[in-house]
Structures are given as structure tokens and as C-alpha cells.
C-alpha positions as CSV (number, residue, x, y, z in Angstrom):
1,M,-18.6,18.5,1.3
2,T,-17.5,14.7,-0.6
3,T,-16.7,11.8,1.2
4,F,-14.5,9.1,-0.3
5,A,-13.6,6.0,1.4
6,H,-10.0,4.9,2.1
7,P,-9.1,1.5,3.1
8,F,-8.1,2.3,6.7
9,R,-11.1,5.2,7.2
10,F,-13.1,7.7,5.5
11,I,-11.6,10.8,4.6
12,Q,-13.5,13.8,4.3
13,V,-13.1,17.0,1.3
14,R,-14.3,19.8,2.1
15,Q,-15.0,22.2,-1.3
16,Q,-14.0,25.3,0.1
17,A,-12.5,26.1,3.7
18,V,-9.9,23.5,4.6
19,A,-7.9,23.9,8.3
20,P,-4.1,23.1,7.4
21,E,-4.0,20.2,9.7
22,K,-6.6,18.7,7.9
23,L,-5.0,19.4,4.9
24,L,-1.6,17.9,6.3
25,T,-3.4,14.9,7.6
26,D,-5.3,13.5,4.1
27,L,-1.8,14.4,2.8
28,K,0.2,12.0,4.2
29,L,-2.4,9.5,3.9
30,L,-2.5,9.7,0.5
31,W,1.9,8.9,0.9
32,F,0.9,5.4,2.4
33,S,-2.3,4.7,0.1
34,S,0.5,4.0,-2.4
35,S,0.8,0.5,-0.2
36,S,-3.4,-0.3,-1.4
37,S,-4.7,-1.9,-3.9
38,S,-4.0,0.6,-7.7
39,S,-7.8,1.7,-8.0
40,V,-8.2,2.6,-4.3
41,S,-5.7,4.5,-5.0
42,S,-6.0,5.9,-7.8
43,E,-9.6,7.4,-7.4
44,L,-8.4,8.7,-3.6
45,H,-5.5,10.8,-5.6
46,R,-7.7,12.3,-8.0
47,Q,-10.3,13.6,-6.4
48,F,-7.9,14.3,-3.3
49,F,-6.1,17.0,-6.2
50,T,-9.2,17.9,-7.7
51,M,-11.4,19.2,-4.1
52,H,-7.5,20.7,-2.9
53,K,-5.5,22.2,-5.7
54,T,-5.6,25.6,-4.6
55,A,-4.5,25.1,-1.0
56,L,-2.7,21.9,-2.2
57,P,0.7,24.1,-2.0
58,V,0.7,24.9,1.6
59,A,0.0,21.6,2.9
60,L,3.1,20.5,0.5
61,F,5.1,23.6,2.1
62,I,4.2,22.8,6.1
63,L,4.7,19.1,5.0
64,V,8.6,19.1,3.6
65,T,8.7,21.7,6.8
66,L,7.9,19.6,9.3
67,C,9.9,17.1,8.2
68,A,13.1,18.1,6.9
69,P,14.6,18.7,10.5
70,S,14.0,15.3,11.6
71,F,15.8,13.9,8.3
72,A,18.5,15.9,9.0
73,A,18.9,15.2,12.6
74,H,18.8,11.5,11.2
75,A,20.9,11.7,8.7
76,Y,23.2,13.7,10.8
77,K,23.1,10.6,14.1
78,N,23.9,8.1,11.8
79,H,26.6,9.6,9.6
80,T,29.6,6.8,9.8
81,F,33.0,7.1,7.9
82,S,34.6,4.5,5.6
83,N,37.2,4.8,9.0
84,H,34.4,4.0,11.8
85,R,34.6,7.4,13.5
86,S,31.6,8.7,14.0
87,Y,29.9,12.0,15.2
88,A,27.7,14.0,18.1
89,R,27.3,17.2,16.2
90,C,27.5,18.3,12.8
91,V,26.8,21.3,10.7
92,D,26.8,22.1,6.9
93,L,29.2,24.9,6.3
94,P,27.3,27.8,4.3
95,V,29.6,27.9,1.3
96,L,32.3,25.3,-0.4
97,N,30.4,22.2,-0.4
98,S,31.7,21.6,3.1
99,S,30.7,20.3,5.9
100,L,32.3,20.0,9.9
101,H,31.7,16.6,12.2
102,W,32.6,16.9,15.6
103,N,32.9,15.5,19.4
104,Y,34.0,18.3,22.0
105,N,35.0,16.7,25.6
106,R,34.4,20.2,27.7
107,S,36.9,18.2,30.4
108,S,40.1,18.0,28.0
109,Y,38.3,20.6,25.9
110,A,39.7,17.9,23.3
111,L,37.6,19.2,19.8
112,D,38.0,15.6,17.7
113,M,36.5,16.1,14.0
114,A,36.2,15.7,10.4
115,F,36.1,18.0,7.7
116,Q,34.5,17.5,4.8
117,H,34.7,19.2,0.7
118,V,32.5,17.9,-1.3
119,G,32.7,18.0,-5.4
120,T,36.4,18.3,-5.3
121,T,39.1,16.1,-7.5
122,Y,42.9,14.7,-6.6
123,S,44.2,18.0,-7.8
124,R,42.8,19.9,-5.4
125,W,43.3,20.7,-1.7
126,I,41.2,21.7,1.5
127,A,41.9,22.7,4.5
128,W,40.1,23.9,7.9
129,A,41.3,26.2,10.6
130,I,40.8,27.8,14.0
131,N,41.6,31.6,14.2
132,P,42.2,32.4,18.0
133,S,42.8,36.3,16.9
134,G,39.6,37.3,14.6
135,K,37.4,36.1,11.8
136,G,39.6,36.1,9.3
137,M,42.2,34.4,7.5
138,I,45.6,35.4,9.1
139,G,46.1,34.2,11.9
140,S,44.1,30.4,11.1
141,Q,46.1,27.9,12.7
142,A,44.6,24.9,9.3
143,L,44.7,21.6,8.8
144,V,45.7,20.7,5.2
145,A,45.3,17.8,3.2
146,Y,45.1,16.8,-0.4
147,Q,46.3,13.6,-2.0
148,G,49.7,13.8,-3.4
149,S,50.8,12.9,-7.2
150,N,53.3,10.8,-6.4
151,N,51.7,7.8,-5.1
152,G,48.5,8.8,-4.8
153,S,48.6,8.7,-0.8
154,M,47.2,11.2,1.2
155,R,49.3,13.9,2.5
156,V,47.5,16.1,5.6
157,Y,49.8,18.5,8.0
158,T,49.2,21.9,10.2
159,S,50.0,25.0,9.0
160,P,50.0,28.4,10.7
161,V,48.6,30.8,8.0
162,D,50.5,34.6,8.2
163,S,49.6,36.1,4.3
164,Y,46.6,36.5,2.2
165,A,48.7,35.1,-0.9
166,T,50.1,31.8,1.3
167,T,50.8,28.4,-0.5
168,L,49.9,26.8,3.2
169,P,53.3,25.8,4.6
170,E,54.0,23.2,6.8
171,G,54.2,24.5,10.6
172,T,53.4,24.3,13.7
173,L,50.1,25.6,15.1
174,K,49.5,27.2,18.3
175,Y,47.2,24.4,19.8
176,R,48.4,20.7,20.2
177,V,47.1,18.4,17.1
178,S,46.8,14.2,17.2
179,R,45.5,11.3,15.5
180,M,45.5,13.5,12.3
181,S,44.7,11.7,8.9
182,A,42.6,12.5,5.8
183,T,41.0,10.4,2.5
184,F,39.9,11.2,-0.9
185,E,36.4,8.7,-1.8
186,K,34.2,8.3,-4.5
187,E,36.5,10.4,-6.9
188,S,34.8,13.4,-5.2
189,E,34.4,13.1,-1.5
190,M,37.9,15.0,0.5
191,T,38.0,14.3,4.4
192,I,40.2,15.7,7.1
193,F,40.5,14.1,10.6
194,A,42.1,15.4,13.9
195,T,42.0,15.9,17.4
196,V,42.7,19.4,18.3
197,H,43.6,19.8,22.1
198,L,42.5,23.7,22.7
199,T,42.4,25.8,25.9
200,S,39.3,26.1,27.9
201,D,38.3,29.9,26.4
202,L,38.0,28.3,23.5
203,V,34.0,26.9,23.3
204,T,33.2,29.4,20.5
205,I,35.8,29.5,17.5
206,N,36.3,31.5,14.6
207,Q,36.3,28.9,12.2
208,V,37.9,29.1,8.4
209,W,37.1,26.8,5.6
210,Q,38.7,26.6,2.6
211,E,39.7,24.7,-0.9
212,G,42.2,25.3,-4.2
213,P,44.1,23.8,-6.7
214,L,47.8,22.5,-6.1
215,N,50.8,23.7,-7.8
216,G,51.4,22.8,-11.0
217,R,54.3,20.0,-9.9
218,G,51.0,18.6,-8.1
219,D,53.6,18.4,-4.7
220,G,51.9,21.7,-2.6
221,P,49.2,24.3,-2.5
222,S,48.9,27.3,-5.2
223,V,46.6,30.1,-4.3
224,H,43.3,29.6,-4.0
225,A,40.5,31.5,-5.5
226,T,39.9,35.3,-4.1
227,S,36.6,36.1,-4.8
228,G,32.8,34.7,-4.5
229,D,32.6,32.1,-2.0
230,H,36.0,31.6,-1.1
231,I,36.1,34.8,0.5
232,T,33.0,34.6,2.1
233,S,34.3,31.1,3.6
234,V,34.1,32.0,7.9
235,G,32.2,31.6,10.6
236,T,31.7,31.2,14.5
237,L,31.2,27.8,16.1
238,N,29.8,27.1,19.8
239,L,31.3,23.4,20.5
240,V,28.7,22.9,22.9
241,T,25.8,23.9,21.8
242,G,26.5,23.8,17.7
243,A,25.3,27.4,17.1
244,T,26.8,29.2,14.0
245,S,27.3,32.5,12.8
């Protein structure tokens, strides 16, 4: 057993079997040692990595696994949009670089939401929808947004989807929608904001999200791609628990 000094305590490094929790404790101390004197910190790092080189990957994996959930929860809780709207829940959607933020009122069944897609451009559109009749595209009640080519302002509107070849014309949804707006920021982030007034039977919803190019005139959506992530951007979401599938 080798013992070496740390400014705050002594760390014992076993040259053979070392318990994972011991490795994790020592690894955390190494992290904080960067604020100590350079000579002590350098010696501490050298001896630790020499003694624990075979078990270090395991310790690093444990540290990342334990810390990642808290980091993610912290980011969701404190995320605020430029219009100062904030949301109690958020989920990263599995494809198309998108996320959904929302508040759900269990008394009025109102869904106050923000759908964000990152990595886009001014020449593309985004959409998020609830499908009350199934888990596919047909029947979806969509919110659509894009940046207009005439004056650069954002256009946001509703569109019921009744065809796989739809170009998302404006139309009335099965649910009342209020407080609609949209933003395009940082030259890559497009967000739709809205309050969707649902019914009591829609606690778990079928959601569909999509993005695609504008038409040649730049004044409306063109048909999106029909391969890869564009055909798997569907799922379910429980508005109360946040559970997805």
C-alpha cells in the first residue's frame, strides 16, 4: 500500500484490488486538487494514474454515470427562452436534433409547450404534432413554423395532416391552439411556442415531429425527406410523468 499527502487529507492507493467506491472518492479529490499548489497537484495526479491505470476506466465510467443525470436535470430546470417562457419538463427527442419543453395543467388540460429544433437554417421549416388517431403521420394535428423570405419574419400556423405528400397547408386543428409564436435564433435554432387545449383523455399523446426544406419560392414548406430519421420521428409522451416511448 502506498500513501501520499493531499492538502485536505491522506489518500491511500492500493496497488492490487481497489474497491470501486474508493476509486471514485479518490477521483473526485483529484478533480478538486486542481485548485491546490501546482507541485502537490502534479505529484498527486502522477501517483494516482500510475497506481490506478488498470481500474481508471471503470472509475471514470462510474463518475460520468452518476453525474450526468443531475447535470441534465439542472439544464432542463433552468432553461429559459428569449421570450422568458419557462417549462417544468423537457425531453430530448431521439432523432432530428429536437427537444420538447412543456407545462401541463391537469385541471384545464392545457399543454403549454415549446418545440425546438437545432442545426437548421432559414431555408427550412419545422413542425410538431399530436396524432389523436394513431402513431403515424396521417391524422397528425401539426404546428408549423418557418422564416418568411419576404421580410424575414417568422410564420407559425396550424396544419392537419391528411397525406404523406403534404406540403402542410394552413388549416384548423381538432384542438384549440392559442399563444402561437416562433423564433429563429443563433442562425441555427428554430422554436415553436403554443398552448394546445386538449381533452381529458389525452394524458398520453402520440407525438410526431419533422423538418424539411422550403419550396423554391421560400414561402411555404416542401415535402420532407422520406428516409432515415425522417421516418422514425414519432413516439408517445405522458404529459404528467414525462415517460416516453
